[in-house]
Each structure stands twice: as C-alpha cells, then as structure tokens.
LOZA-594949 format. One record per atom (N, C-alpha, C): z, y, x. Coordinates in steps of 0.05 Angstrom, whole numbers, padded with zeros to 5 digits, always signed. Layout:
N
ZYX/...
//
This chain:
414
-00387-00548-00311/-00379-00527-00287/-00385-00493-00298/-00401-00504-00316/-00404-00480-00344/-00381-00463-00355/-00372-00480-00365/-00353-00490-00377/-00320-00471-00360/-00319-00469-00327/-00299-00468-00319/-00314-00439-00319/-00338-00434-00305/-00349-00417-00302/-00334-00390-00319/-00344-00394-00344/-00342-00386-00369/-00305-00381-00372/-00288-00390-00366/-00266-00388-00364/-00253-00363-00343/-00270-00368-00322/-00264-00350-00299/-00269-00322-00297/-00290-00319-00320/-00305-00291-00317/-00290-00288-00342/-00284-00297-00357/-00263-00292-00386/-00241-00278-00372/-00228-00288-00353/-00199-00282-00340/-00201-00259-00331/-00221-00256-00302/-00231-00234-00292/-00231-00207-00313/-00247-00214-00332/-00262-00190-00356/-00227-00181-00373/-00216-00189-00375/-00192-00189-00389/-00174-00176-00363/-00164-00180-00342/-00156-00173-00319/-00157-00143-00314/-00187-00139-00311/-00206-00106-00314/-00200-00089-00335/-00192-00114-00365/-00192-00092-00388/-00162-00091-00388/-00139-00103-00373/-00114-00107-00374/-00104-00078-00354/-00120-00079-00332/-00113-00056-00318/-00124-00023-00332/-00149-00022-00342/-00162+00001-00357/-00145+00004-00379/-00137-00017-00391/-00109-00008-00419/-00081+00005-00408/-00075-00009-00389/-00053+00007-00375/-00058+00040-00368/-00075+00040-00351/-00082+00068-00349/-00091+00084-00364/-00103+00077-00385/-00096+00093-00414/-00077+00100-00439/-00058+00075-00428/-00036+00072-00438/-00020+00102-00426/-00018+00095-00406/+00002+00123-00386/-00014+00143-00393/-00048+00157-00390/-00050+00177-00398/-00047+00189-00421/-00053+00168-00436/-00030+00183-00466/-00014+00197-00464/+00008+00174-00451/+00039+00188-00460/+00041+00211-00436/+00021+00202-00421/+00030+00233-00403/+00006+00265-00418/-00006+00266-00425/-00016+00282-00451/+00010+00288-00468/+00024+00255-00484/+00035+00270-00508/+00063+00279-00492/+00076+00272-00470/+00095+00277-00463/+00099+00291-00437/+00078+00299-00427/+00072+00322-00394/+00087+00342-00402/+00084+00360-00431/+00091+00385-00425/+00122+00393-00428/+00141+00371-00427/+00165+00369-00436/+00172+00368-00409/+00196+00383-00412/+00219+00395-00388/+00243+00373-00389/+00244+00362-00366/+00268+00337-00374/+00295+00356-00364/+00313+00343-00382/+00338+00357-00373/+00347+00359-00337/+00335+00336-00330/+00350+00338-00294/+00331+00363-00280/+00304+00374-00291/+00289+00390-00283/+00285+00420-00293/+00311+00422-00308/+00319+00448-00326/+00324+00469-00304/+00312+00488-00295/+00311+00509-00272/+00296+00506-00256/+00290+00478-00247/+00283+00474-00224/+00242+00482-00224/+00233+00472-00247/+00208+00462-00253/+00203+00484-00278/+00172+00503-00283/+00170+00514-00298/+00140+00505-00318/+00139+00519-00331/+00115+00507-00349/+00089+00511-00339/+00087+00526-00323/+00053+00528-00308/+00062+00500-00291/+00085+00495-00284/+00080+00470-00253/+00083+00448-00268/+00095+00442-00294/+00090+00426-00312/+00066+00414-00323/+00046+00438-00322/+00022+00426-00332/-00003+00417-00306/+00002+00436-00281/-00009+00429-00259/-00001+00395-00253/+00020+00387-00252/+00034+00363-00254/+00008+00346-00278/+00014+00352-00293/+00001+00334-00318/-00033+00324-00305/-00046+00354-00308/-00076+00362-00300/-00083+00347-00273/-00064+00334-00260/-00068+00329-00230/-00065+00292-00231/-00055+00293-00251/-00041+00261-00252/-00070+00253-00272/-00072+00270-00288/-00098+00262-00303/-00118+00260-00291/-00131+00279-00269/-00154+00273-00260/-00151+00261-00245/-00123+00250-00223/-00133+00224-00212/-00143+00193-00232/-00128+00194-00251/-00132+00176-00270/-00159+00167-00275/-00172+00199-00286/-00199+00196-00297/-00218+00183-00271/-00211+00181-00248/-00224+00185-00227/-00225+00165-00214/-00196+00146-00217/-00182+00123-00211/-00216+00103-00238/-00214+00111-00256/-00222+00100-00278/-00259+00096-00266/-00270+00113-00260/-00291+00116-00244/-00298+00091-00227/-00275+00104-00198/-00289+00089-00180/-00279+00056-00186/-00260+00056-00204/-00266+00019-00204/-00283+00012-00223/-00294+00029-00241/-00311+00012-00255/-00341+00008-00239/-00346+00026-00217/-00364+00020-00202/-00361-00001-00176/-00339+00004-00181/-00326-00026-00153/-00328-00057-00169/-00313-00052-00188/-00321-00075-00200/-00352-00081-00210/-00371-00076-00215/-00392-00067-00223/-00403-00088-00190/-00407-00075-00175/-00421-00081-00143/-00401-00106-00137/-00377-00115-00146/-00366-00136-00132/-00380-00165-00148/-00375-00160-00173/-00379-00183-00195/-00416-00183-00185/-00433-00157-00177/-00455-00166-00172/-00464-00185-00139/-00450-00176-00132/-00434-00194-00106/-00436-00222-00108/-00414-00229-00116/-00406-00260-00123/-00419-00272-00138/-00430-00260-00156/-00453-00275-00176/-00480-00271-00164/-00490-00260-00144/-00519-00256-00141/-00522-00249-00117/-00506-00234-00105/-00515-00238-00064/-00503-00247-00052/-00479-00270-00056/-00462-00281-00045/-00484-00296-00034/-00498-00319-00049/-00513-00336-00039/-00538-00327-00014/-00544-00303-00025/-00569-00292-00012/-00554-00290+00003/-00538-00266+00018/-00518-00260+00043/-00509-00284+00056/-00503-00315+00042/-00491-00334+00059/-00510-00351+00070/-00539-00351+00058/-00554-00371+00064/-00570-00355+00088/-00572-00324+00089/-00588-00317+00111/-00566-00309+00131/-00541-00314+00132/-00525-00316+00163/-00528-00348+00168/-00532-00363+00149/-00532-00392+00163/-00556-00394+00166/-00582-00391+00168/-00611-00385+00179/-00603-00378+00212/-00583-00362+00217/-00588-00353+00238/-00573-00381+00269/-00566-00400+00254/-00552-00419+00270/-00533-00417+00286/-00511-00400+00288/-00492-00387+00304/-00474-00404+00300/-00456-00406+00320/-00420-00422+00318/-00404-00420+00305/-00388-00432+00296/-00371-00428+00279/-00354-00403+00273/-00341-00403+00297/-00321-00384+00297/-00337-00345+00290/-00361-00345+00301/-00386-00324+00312/-00391-00321+00278/-00403-00343+00270/-00423-00334+00243/-00395-00311+00219/-00374-00337+00229/-00348-00325+00210/-00343-00287+00216/-00336-00295+00236/-00336-00269+00251/-00359-00247+00236/-00380-00243+00237/-00399-00228+00226/-00406-00235+00201/-00393-00255+00186/-00394-00253+00154/-00375-00239+00153/-00351-00240+00156/-00331-00220+00142/-00328-00199+00159/-00337-00194+00192/-00338-00154+00184/-00360-00150+00180/-00381-00153+00169/-00401-00142+00151/-00392-00135+00123/-00379-00151+00112/-00368-00147+00087/-00344-00126+00083/-00334-00120+00116/-00311-00110+00113/-00334-00079+00110/-00349-00077+00128/-00363-00062+00141/-00371-00046+00105/-00380-00053+00096/-00403-00047+00070/-00373-00040+00050/-00351-00061+00052/-00331-00046+00033/-00323-00020+00038/-00315-00012+00072/-00314+00013+00072/-00327+00037+00062/-00352+00020+00073/-00379+00047+00069/-00382+00055+00031/-00363+00046+00019/-00371+00041-00014/-00353+00053-00019/-00320+00050-00005/-00299+00074-00010/-00306+00098-00003/-00317+00106+00019/-00326+00123+00026/-00328+00151+00021/-00351+00155-00006/-00363+00177-00022/-00323+00179-00045/-00316+00161-00048/-00289+00159-00071/-00267+00177-00053/-00269+00171-00030/-00248+00181-00005/-00254+00205-00011/-00280+00216-00001/-00283+00239+00003/-00280+00248-00017/-00290+00251-00039/-00289+00264-00064/-00254+00267-00067/-00236+00243-00062/-00211+00249-00083/-00200+00274-00049/-00213+00272-00033/-00190+00292-00009/-00204+00322-00012/-00228+00317-00022/-00235+00348-00008/-00244+00359-00041/-00240+00344-00060/-00250+00355-00090/-00220+00353-00093/-00206+00339-00114/-00178+00338-00125/-00155+00355-00101/-00150+00336-00088/-00127+00336-00067/-00138+00376-00067/-00158+00383-00052/-00165+00404-00041/-00156+00428-00074/-00169+00419-00087/-00161+00431-00122/-00135+00432-00127/-00118+00419-00122/-00094+00427-00123/-00069+00433-00104/-00084+00441-00080/-00064+00448-00054/-00049+00425-00040/-00057+00403-00036/-00050+00386-00023/-00067+00383+00001/-00093+00391+00007/-00113+00375+00029/-00109+00397+00044/-00101+00384+00068/-00106+00410+00100/-00117+00399+00129/-00131+00375+00110/-00148+00367+00121/-00186+00373+00130/-00195+00378+00140/-00231+00388+00158/-00242+00366+00155/-00268+00375+00143/-00282+00351+00142/-00293+00331+00174/-00285+00348+00190/-00284+00331+00225/-00265+00313+00231/-00244+00323+00216/-00218+00311+00222/-00216+00284+00205/-00231+00289+00186/-00232+00263+00162/-00254+00242+00174/-00278+00247+00186/-00298+00230+00202/-00286+00225+00226/-00269+00247+00236/-00260+00219+00268/-00234+00210+00247/-00219+00210+00236/-00199+00188+00228/-00218+00162+00212/-00233+00167+00197/-00253+00145+00182/-00260+00130+00212/-00280+00147+00226/-00289+00129+00258/-00259+00119+00271/-00231+00126+00272/-00213+00109+00285/-00209+00089+00278/-00201+00092+00241/-00193+00069+00225/-00211+00039+00225/-00237+00049+00224/-00259+00027+00226/-00254+00014+00255/-00259+00026+00281/-00260+00006+00303/-00227-00008+00313/-00206+00000+00298/-00181-00001+00304/-00190-00026+00279/-00204-00029+00258/-00194-00047+00242/-00220-00071+00254/-00242-00063+00263/-00252-00083+00271/-00242-00102+00307/-00228-00085+00316/-00217-00092+00349/-00192-00115+00328/-00174-00103+00310/-00149-00122+00305/-00161-00142+00285/-00176-00140+00263/-00187-00156+00240/-00203-00178+00251/-00220-00167+00279/-00237-00187+00295/-00227-00208+00309/-00197-00198+00316/-00180-00220+00335/-00175-00227+00316/-00164-00226+00284/-00145-00239+00263/-00172-00260+00261/-00194-00255+00248/-00216-00278+00241/-00218-00299+00273/-00230-00281+00294/-00236-00299+00315/-00206-00321+00320/-00186-00319+00321/-00173-00338+00328/-00164-00354+00308/-00155-00339+00276/-00159-00355+00261/-00177-00386+00255/-00213-00379+00259/-00234-00394+00257/-00236-00415+00279/-00218-00407+00307/-00213-00415+00324/-00197-00446+00319/-00170-00426+00307/-00146-00454+00299/-00166-00467+00280/-00165-00462+00254/-00187-00481+00232/-00212-00496+00252/-00226-00494+00267/-00242-00509+00281/-00227-00534+00289/-00208-00525+00303/-00197-00541+00322/-00171-00560+00306/-00165-00557+00285/-00143-00571+00275/-00146-00567+00239/-00176-00584+00240/-00186-00588+00208/-00155-00591+00187/-00129-00608+00194/-00118-00623+00177/-00097-00605+00177/-00095-00592+00196/-00062-00579+00191/-00066-00543+00202/-00096-00535+00204/-00098-00509+00213/-00078-00488+00190/-00082-00494+00161/-00067-00485+00142/-00032-00467+00156/-00026-00491+00163/+00002-00480+00187/+00000-00475+00202/-00014-00474+00224/-00021-00456+00250/-00031-00434+00246/-00044-00423+00221/-00060-00399+00222/-00041-00387+00212/-00023-00401+00196/-00001-00376+00185/+00021-00368+00201/+00026-00391+00222/+00044-00379+00246/+00028-00354+00272/+00007-00363+00269/-00006-00339+00280/-00005-00314+00273/-00011-00313+00241/-00013-00290+00233/+00017-00275+00225/+00034-00295+00222/+00063-00288+00232/+00076-00269+00247/+00069-00281+00273/+00073-00273+00297/+00053-00250+00310/+00022-00250+00300/+00005-00228+00289/+00018-00202+00282/+00028-00205+00258/+00040-00187+00240/+00064-00174+00263/+00086-00189+00263/+00109-00179+00290/+00100-00166+00312/+00084-00174+00319/+00072-00156+00341/+00067-00136+00341/+00036-00126+00318/+00040-00097+00303/+00057-00076+00302/+00072-00089+00285/+00102-00078+00287/+00112-00069+00304/+00109-00081+00337/+00124-00067+00363/+00106-00051+00367/+00084-00057+00374/+00060-00039+00383/+00049-00015+00365/+00061-00018+00336/+00050+00004+00321/+00065+00040+00329/+00086+00036+00333/+00095+00062+00338/+00082+00071+00361/+00079+00055+00390/+00063+00064+00406/+00035+00066+00413/+00017+00055+00395/-00007+00044+00393/-00020+00062+00383/-00016+00056+00354/-00035+00064+00327/-00031+00086+00324/-00002+00089+00313/+00002+00116+00300/-00001+00143+00321/-00004+00143+00343/-00012+00162+00348/-00034+00168+00350/-00051+00155+00356/-00086+00160+00350/-00087+00170+00328/-00076+00178+00308/-00080+00190+00282/-00058+00217+00279/-00034+00214+00297/-00010+00232+00293/+00003+00245+00317/+00003+00269+00316/+00020+00277+00346/+00057+00274+00343/+00068+00268+00345/+00096+00257+00342/+00112+00280+00357/+00124+00291+00364/+00139+00308+00385/+00178+00307+00368/+00197+00312+00388/+00221+00309+00387/+00229+00325+00366/+00246+00330+00348/+00259+00352+00329/+00277+00370+00348/+00264+00391+00328/+00266+00423+00352/+00302+00429+00346/+00300+00415+00320/+00318+00419+00306/+00348+00405+00317/+00366+00406+00337/+00387+00388+00360/+00401+00380+00333/+00413+00403+00325/+00444+00396+00305/+00431+00379+00289/+00407+00383+00272/+00398+00369+00252/+00395+00339+00269/+00388+00332+00292/+00381+00312+00305/+00401+00292+00308/+00430+00307+00309/+00459+00301+00318/+00468+00289+00294/+00466+00304+00270/+00475+00293+00253/+00463+00266+00244/+00435+00266+00247/+00426+00240+00241/+00433+00218+00249/+00436+00221+00277/+00445+00197+00289/+00473+00193+00285/+00495+00219+00286/+00519+00210+00268/+00521+00186+00246/+00510+00205+00231/+00500+00183+00198/+00486+00158+00203/+00470+00150+00230/+00456+00119+00226/+00482+00114+00246/+00500+00123+00255/+00512+00104+00287/+00537+00093+00250/+00542+00117+00236/+00562+00116+00215/+00558+00075+00194/+00525+00080+00196/+00519+00059+00180/+00507+00038+00197/+00519+00044+00228/+00516+00007+00238/+00484+00008+00249/+00476+00034+00247/+00445+00018+00257/+00438+00039+00285/+00430+00027+00300/+00417+00041+00321/+00386+00054+00325/+00380+00078+00327/+00353+00091+00327/+00344+00090+00357/+00319+00088+00369/+00304+00096+00400/+00306+00125+00396/+00281+00136+00371/+00291+00167+00373/+00280+00175+00341/+00274+00198+00344/+00279+00212+00319/+00257+00243+00320/+00238+00236+00310/+00210+00248+00317/+00203+00262+00292/+00191+00290+00291/+00179+00304+00277/+00140+00295+00279/+00130+00291+00256/+00102+00280+00260/+00081+00300+00242/+00067+00306+00262/+00050+00337+00243/+00032+00329+00225/+00041+00328+00202/+00031+00312+00175/+00015+00332+00158/+00018+00363+00166/+00009+00378+00155/-00017+00386+00167/-00033+00373+00185/-00057+00374+00196/-00076+00360+00179/-00061+00345+00147/-00076+00328+00138/-00067+00329+00106/-00056+00335+00098/-00032+00346+00069/-00006+00357+00068/-00008+00360+00054/+00014+00381+00041/+00040+00366+00029/+00030+00332+00025/+00049+00322+00014/+00075+00319+00033/+00099+00304+00026/+00127+00302+00042/+00128+00273+00049/+00149+00273+00064/+00152+00236+00061/+00168+00240+00087/+00184+00213+00094/+00197+00209+00116/+00209+00177+00113/+00208+00163+00142/+00200+00136+00143/+00209+00133+00170/+00228+00105+00160/+00229+00086+00189/+00208+00065+00196/+00197+00073+00222/+00171+00050+00236/+00183+00040+00257/+00170+00012+00261/+00174+00001+00292/+00197-00026+00272/+00208-00033+00299/+00227-00063+00295/+00238-00062+00312/+00268-00082+00309/+00273-00087+00336/+00283-00060+00351/+00282-00061+00376/+00295-00038+00390/+00277-00011+00395/+00251-00012+00382/+00223+00004+00375/+00240+00021+00355/+00255+00006+00338/+00254+00021+00309/+00260+00058+00311/+00243+00076+00302/+00251+00114+00295/+00250+00113+00277/+00261+00135+00272/+00263+00160+00247/+00227+00179+00247/+00217+00186+00228/+00199+00195+00230/+00203+00214+00203/+00205+00242+00217/+00202+00266+00189/+00173+00273+00185/+00165+00275+00157/+00143+00302+00156/+00141+00326+00165/+00129+00344+00181/+00142+00382+00189/+00137+00383+00155/+00123+00376+00141/+00127+00386+00118/+00153+00375+00097/+00163+00368+00101/+00187+00360+00086/+00210+00367+00109/+00209+00374+00122/+00232+00391+00153/+00232+00422+00136/+00204+00434+00125/+00192+00459+00122/+00217+00464+00096/+00219+00444+00077/+00226+00446+00051/+00247+00435+00042/+00272+00420+00059/+00285+00405+00051/+00308+00427+00071/+00326+00424+00056/+00355+00430+00078/+00369+00403+00087/+00379+00414+00102/+00394+00393+00123/+00415+00365+00109/+00423+00373+00091/+00435+00351+00067/+00420+00341+00052/+00394+00353+00048/+00378+00335+00030/+00360+00313+00048/+00357+00322+00077/+00344+00310+00090/+00370+00286+00102/+00391+00285+00110/+00403+00269+00112/+00402+00241+00081/+00407+00255+00069/+00405+00239+00034/+00378+00224+00034/+00366+00234+00048/+00332+00221+00050/+00338+00193+00070/+00346+00200+00090/+00346+00183+00117/+00370+00164+00112/+00389+00164+00099/+00410+00146+00089/+00396+00126+00070/+00383+00140+00049/+00369+00116+00031/+00345+00101+00054/+00336+00114+00076/+00318+00096+00078/+00328+00075+00097/+00367+00089+00112/+00370+00069+00131/+00383+00043+00110/+00393+00048+00090/+00396+00021+00061/+00384+00004+00063/+00341+00015+00059/+00337-00009+00068/+00340-00028+00097/+00338-00018+00120/+00347-00033+00136/+00375-00050+00132/+00399-00026+00129/+00426-00046+00124/+00420-00074+00103/+00412-00069+00079/+00411-00080+00058/+00387-00109+00063/+00372-00098+00092/+00354-00129+00099/+00332-00128+00083/+00322-00113+00069/+00304-00108+00045/+00276-00118+00061/+00272-00103+00090/+00240-00117+00100/+00239-00138+00105/+00270-00157+00118/+00271-00181+00118/+00258-00191+00096/+00277-00188+00076/+00271-00199+00045/+00240-00202+00038/+00236-00176+00041/+00203-00172+00034/+00188-00194+00052/+00194-00199+00081/+00184-00209+00106/+00178-00240+00098/+00205-00256+00084/+00214-00284+00085/+00194-00287+00049/+00193-00269+00031/+00177-00274+00018/+00160-00266+00018/+00149-00260+00028/+00109-00254+00038/+00106-00282+00048/+00114-00285+00067/+00114-00314+00087/+00106-00333+00076/+00129-00332+00054/+00137-00360+00044/+00110-00369+00017/+00098-00343+00008/+00076-00341-00003/+00055-00354+00005/+00043-00332+00028/+00031-00344+00044/+00026-00370+00060/+00047-00378+00057/+00052-00408+00061/+00040-00430+00050/+00042-00419+00021/+00051-00433+00004/+00008-00429-00003/+00003-00410-00009/-00023-00398-00009/-00047-00423+00012/-00045-00420+00040/-00054-00425+00057/-00058-00456+00046/-00032-00468+00043/-00031-00498+00046/-00048-00504+00017/-00050-00489-00004/-00066-00493-00034/-00091-00488-00019/-00105-00467-00015/-00127-00466+00001/-00140-00481+00021/-00128-00493+00034/-00135-00516+00050/-00137-00543+00029/-00124-00547+00014/-00137-00562-00008/-00169-00563-00025/-00173-00541-00037/-00194-00528-00044/-00214-00530-00034/-00204-00521-00009/-00236-00517+00014/-00236-00541+00022/-00234-00566+00020/-00234-00596+00028/-00271-00598+00005/-00262-00597-00013/-00293-00607-00037/-00308-00577-00031/-00329-00585-00060/-00354-00566-00052/-00348-00565-00086/-00327-00562-00101/-00323-00547-00126/-00325-00512-00127/-00325-00503-00106/-00323-00474-00105/-00357-00465-00107/-00375-00486-00096/-00393-00470-00077/-00424-00486-00109/-00411-00507-00115/-00418-00515-00139/-00421-00498-00167/-00387-00490-00165/-00378-00469-00187/-00398-00444-00188/-00398-00436-00171/-00416-00414-00157/-00442-00412-00159/-00456-00439-00156/-00489-00440-00141/-00495-00433-00119/-00475-00438-00100/-00480-00427-00067/-00504-00450-00065/-00522-00443-00057/-00543-00470-00045/-00534-00476-00021/-00523-00462-00005/-00522-00465+00018/-00482-00476+00029/-00472-00495+00025/-00444-00501+00030/-00434-00484+00058/-00408-00459+00052/-00404-00457+00080/-00374-00451+00088/-00356-00451+00095/-00325-00447+00089/-00326-00415+00088/-00337-00393+00101/-00340-00371+00098/-00347-00362+00061/-00363-00369+00044/-00376-00369+00020/-00347-00381+00000/-00336-00396+00010/-00320-00411-00008/-00295-00392+00002/-00289-00386+00017/-00264-00364+00029/-00261-00348+00007/-00289-00333+00006/-00298-00319-00008/-00296-00313-00045/-00305-00337-00045/-00298-00344-00072/-00270-00354-00084/-00260-00365-00068/-00221-00372-00078/-00211-00346-00071/-00224-00330-00048/-00200-00295-00051/-00208-00280-00080/-00233-00290-00097/-00242-00278-00116/-00220-00286-00136/-00221-00318-00141/-00200-00332-00163/-00166-00323-00151/-00162-00314-00129/-00135-00313-00118/-00123-00286-00137/-00147-00262-00143/-00139-00241-00141/-00128-00247-00168/-00150-00260-00189/-00135-00260-00214/-00113-00278-00226/-00114-00298-00211/-00083-00310-00212/-00054-00294-00203/-00066-00279-00184/-00045-00265-00170/-00026-00231-00192/-00055-00228-00203/-00039-00207-00232/-00023-00210-00244/-00009-00231-00263/+00015-00232-00272/+00041-00238-00258/+00038-00236-00230/+00060-00238-00210/+00066-00210-00201/+00054-00189-00204/+00050-00166-00203/+00080-00149-00208/+00090-00157-00227/+00107-00136-00245/+00132-00158-00240/+00131-00181-00228/+00149-00196-00212/+00163-00182-00189/+00142-00177-00173/+00142-00164-00146/+00149-00124-00138/+00144-00115-00166/+00141-00090-00160/+00175-00082-00177/+00182-00112-00185/+00221-00121-00197/+00231-00112-00181/+00229-00132-00155/+00244-00129-00142/+00245-00107-00123/+00214-00085-00116/+00217-00070-00099/+00237-00044-00114/+00234-00042-00139/+00249-00025-00151/+00275-00034-00145/+00286-00055-00149/+00316-00065-00149/+00320-00054-00123/+00308-00060-00098/+00302-00061-00074/+00312-00016-00066/+00309-00003-00088/+00308+00023-00086/+00325+00037-00093/+00333+00017-00115/+00356+00030-00127/+00383+00024-00105/+00378+00003-00094/+00401-00002-00079/+00409+00020-00053/+00379+00029-00044/+00381+00040-00030/+00391+00060-00035/+00382+00074-00057/+00398+00095-00068/+00424+00092-00072/+00440+00077-00077/+00468+00063-00077/+00478+00067-00051/+00466+00056-00031/+00476+00052-00001/+00484+00090+00013/+00452+00101-00002/+00455+00136+00012/+00477+00156+00005/+00487+00147-00025/+00512+00157-00033/+00527+00144-00031/+00532+00118-00016/+00563+00105-00005/+00569+00122+00020/+00542+00123+00036/+00538+00124+00057/+00546+00166+00066/+00540+00176+00049/+00536+00211+00048/+00559+00216+00030/+00565+00205+00011/+00588+00213-00008/+00576+00238-00022/+00548+00235-00024/+00535+00268-00042/+00512+00256-00056/+00515+00258-00079/+00499+00251-00098/+00477+00271-00104/+00486+00299-00106/+00476+00325-00110/+00455+00328-00086/+00455+00325-00068/+00434+00336-00047/+00407+00296-00048/+00422+00282-00055/+00401+00264-00063/+00379+00272-00083/+00401+00278-00116/+00378+00289-00127/+00371+00306-00128/+00370+00331-00114/+00363+00352-00104/+00326+00343-00086/+00342+00322-00074/+00315+00315-00050/+00290+00304-00068/+00302+00284-00092/+00286+00273-00105/+00268+00300-00133/+00285+00319-00141/+00274+00342-00152/+00250+00345-00133/+00258+00357-00105/+00241+00375-00097/+00214+00353-00089/+00222+00331-00081/+00194+00311-00076/+00175+00308-00094/+00185+00303-00114/+00166+00305-00146/+00154+00330-00157/+00163+00349-00147/+00154+00389-00153/+00135+00382-00122/+00144+00370-00098/+00120+00382-00079/+00092+00356-00080/+00099+00338-00096/+00082+00320-00099/+00073+00311-00121/+00074+00333-00137/+00070+00332-00160/+00067+00307-00180/+00090+00292-00181/+00093+00269-00183/+00088+00264-00217/+00083+00248-00233/+00084+00246-00262/+00116+00242-00262/+00124+00251-00281/+00160+00244-00287/+00160+00233-00314/+00129+00229-00329/+00136+00209-00352/+00119+00187-00354/+00125+00164-00330/+00099+00148-00331/+00102+00130-00358/+00078+00112-00374/+00089+00097-00398/+00103+00071-00382/+00125+00054-00394/+00143+00041-00382/+00126+00017-00374/+00101+00010-00390/+00095-00010-00388/+00074-00013-00365/+00065+00014-00356/+00046+00019-00327/+00065+00015-00307/+00094+00040-00306/+00107+00036-00291/+00119+00000-00285/+00115-00008-00300/+00124-00045-00293/+00100-00060-00277/+00076-00054-00282/+00063-00063-00268/+00055-00044-00241/+00058-00023-00233/+00043-00005-00219/+00069-00001-00198/+00097+00012-00209/+00106+00023-00190/+00123+00006-00172/+00121+00019-00154/+00143+00002-00126/+00170+00020-00130/+00174+00042-00144/+00196+00057-00143/+00202+00059-00176/+00230+00054-00177/+00231+00068-00207/+00226+00093-00218/+00219+00102-00236/+00208+00134-00247/+00231+00154-00237/+00221+00173-00233/+00242+00189-00215/+00265+00198-00233/+00261+00202-00255/+00286+00209-00283/+00305+00186-00283/+00292+00157-00284/+00310+00141-00275/+00325+00139-00246/+00323+00144-00227/+00333+00147-00203/+00355+00172-00212/+00344+00194-00218/+00368+00208-00215/+00385+00205-00235/+00379+00191-00257/+00407+00182-00274/+00422+00166-00263/+00411+00144-00250/+00425+00119-00241/+00442+00123-00218/+00434+00161-00205/+00452+00157-00169/+00470+00175-00191/+00467+00196-00210/+00477+00215-00220/+00510+00195-00234/+00506+00176-00257/+00514+00148-00261/+00541+00138-00236/+00531+00138-00211/+00539+00131-00180/+00564+00143-00182/+00570+00168-00186/+00592+00190-00170/+00606+00202-00192/+00599+00181-00217/+00623+00190-00241/+00650+00170-00245/
//
C-alpha cells in the first residue's frame, strides 16, 4: 500500500510542479516580450498601456502562485490528516445515509468557500481596483457572496440528496441513474437560469438602441437562429471588463450584452461579436461539448462505481471507518491528478470551436475588420496578455491567443 501511496503523492507533486512551471514560463515570456507592440496593435496601443497590461498579468500570476500554494497545503493536510478525523466524527452521529452525505459534502463546500473568500476579496479590491476594473462596493461583494452560498446550498443540496437516494435504492446501477439525473438537472438549469438565477445578481433591460436590436435580429435571422430577447446587463455595477454572450436554451435562448461593451464598441463591432456567438450555436458547439462531457461523465461514474465497491481507497489512505463519502473524496483527489494530461486535448477542441465561430462571423457579416477591431478593443479593455507562452496556452487557453485569432481572421478575407 505504501508503494501506491508514494506513487500517488509523487504524481500529485508532479502535477502541482507542472502548473507552477507553466506559470513561471508564461511569466518570464511575458517579461521578455510584454513590452513589444505587435504589428496588429500598432496605432491602437501605446507603450504605457502595454506596460500596464504586462504588470496586470504579472501581478495576477504572482497572486495565483500564492493562492495556489495555500490551497494545495490545506488540501494535502485535509486529505492525509483531517479526512479520517472528519469522517469518523460524522459517522459517530449515526445519521441516515442520505442526510450524512448531505452534511458531509455541504460542510466541505462551506469550508472551501470560506478559504476562497480572502483571496477573492484581495483580487477584487486590491488587484482589480489597482488596475481600474473593479466597480463593486464591499456591500455588493458581501451580498453576492451570500446569494451564491444560498444558491449553492439549494442546488448542491438537491443534487447530493437525490444522488445519494438513487445510490441507496439502486446499488448495482446507480452510476447510470445518477448520470441520467445529473444530465436532466443540468438541462433544467439551462432553462431556468435566465429567469431565476441570473436576475438575482444582475439587472437585465431591453436594448435602448432599437436600430441596433433590429440589426442584431436581422443578422440572426440570416443565420437561421431565433432568439427570444436581446438584453443589456448592468455589468458596470461590478466591473469594467467587457463581454457578450448567449444564455438559455431552446425557446428561452437570449442575447446578453454588457453595458460596458455597448459603451466602447460601434454597431459593426457588436454585430461581429454576436455573429461569432451565433457561430457557436449554428455549428452546434454547445451540443458537441455536452455530448463529449456527458460521455466522459458516464464513463467516470461507471469506473467510480467499480472502484467504490471495494475498500482499496480507505485502506490506502488509512481511513479507520470506511464510508462511501470518504471514498468519494479520495477518488476525486485521484481523478484531479488523472485528468491533467487531458487538459490540452480539451482546450484544443475549444480553441478549434472558437476558430470556427470566427470564420462563421466573417462569412455571416462579410466584415473581417470589424471583428478584428472588436478583438483589439476587447484585449485592450481587459488588459489581455498579448504574448502568452505557447505551452501555457496549450494547457490553459480555451480561446486561441488574440494575435493568432486576428491573423486567422485576416487570412480569411484574402
């Protein structure tokens, strides 16, 4: 057993070290090339803004080092020292299987949220404030945090309770029925989120510019997409970052534009951005992602079912009183290590989809320059790193680096 544990610890250390090494590579690459103005940004960005961009990304990376180190230390202490104590303590109350699991996982969720709060506060009111992004007040931050915790409790509590009930009632096939329930629950959330969850945090209002709304609808009609509403969201209450997105599914699908984006982009740029988002729907990227994710989830649940039947995990981590919940935590720890090599593959397909959406945007609008100018503005406004290290991008970027995207779009129009 000690040999297996040595291998697991070594693998975890390797994964953590890999993450730090990639951060270090990106940091040194940024310091080396971060002061170079790319040809695509000439006349759009000056040395002062480029230096600010580099400093912003460097500070985020260094803070990431610190927060990651603290989280890793706490997690290792929990998994190797306190999990056994915590597990035995909860078992001593002799509660029902479902209720024990509910308390077990909710308390861990609250502990994780509590640990994350100081880092979130520092990021919001120190780093984001320093670089002019944060517009959130401490009161709003606290309100959002409380709301998020309540929503997490309700939704996660429901998932845990029903999931454990299924496990209890169908010991042999729970992996399949739990997968079915999680899939249906996820689709249900996609339907209700625009009407129930999102309005708890943001105010959505109709676009004031009716000409722009008509142009957006005409563009989407041309793409063969039906959208229920086009909304502006009061993102400026929390941040100066810019964005636009589709939300909902089926007949409740809607377009949401940040008010910050509406202030900084012209009509053609907004149309290009929305054409890109429409490309994701038209190319069925959401459906493809859902199919891939659910297929992996089904396999993972089946493998979990096989592993959790024995006592290998509890013996390996020297958990004195065996419980399904403790084994799930250990299995989750092992899963986080095993999944790391698959990260580049996942991001590869995501970047491929982004390129397809960019191509769709050009084909729909026939305007490459507006999409390029929109990407330039988005990069400037969000202080995006223009020079990520290729290996770092391979593991962490769900979108192609902005210079790569601009060059690809420009190539389409030649």
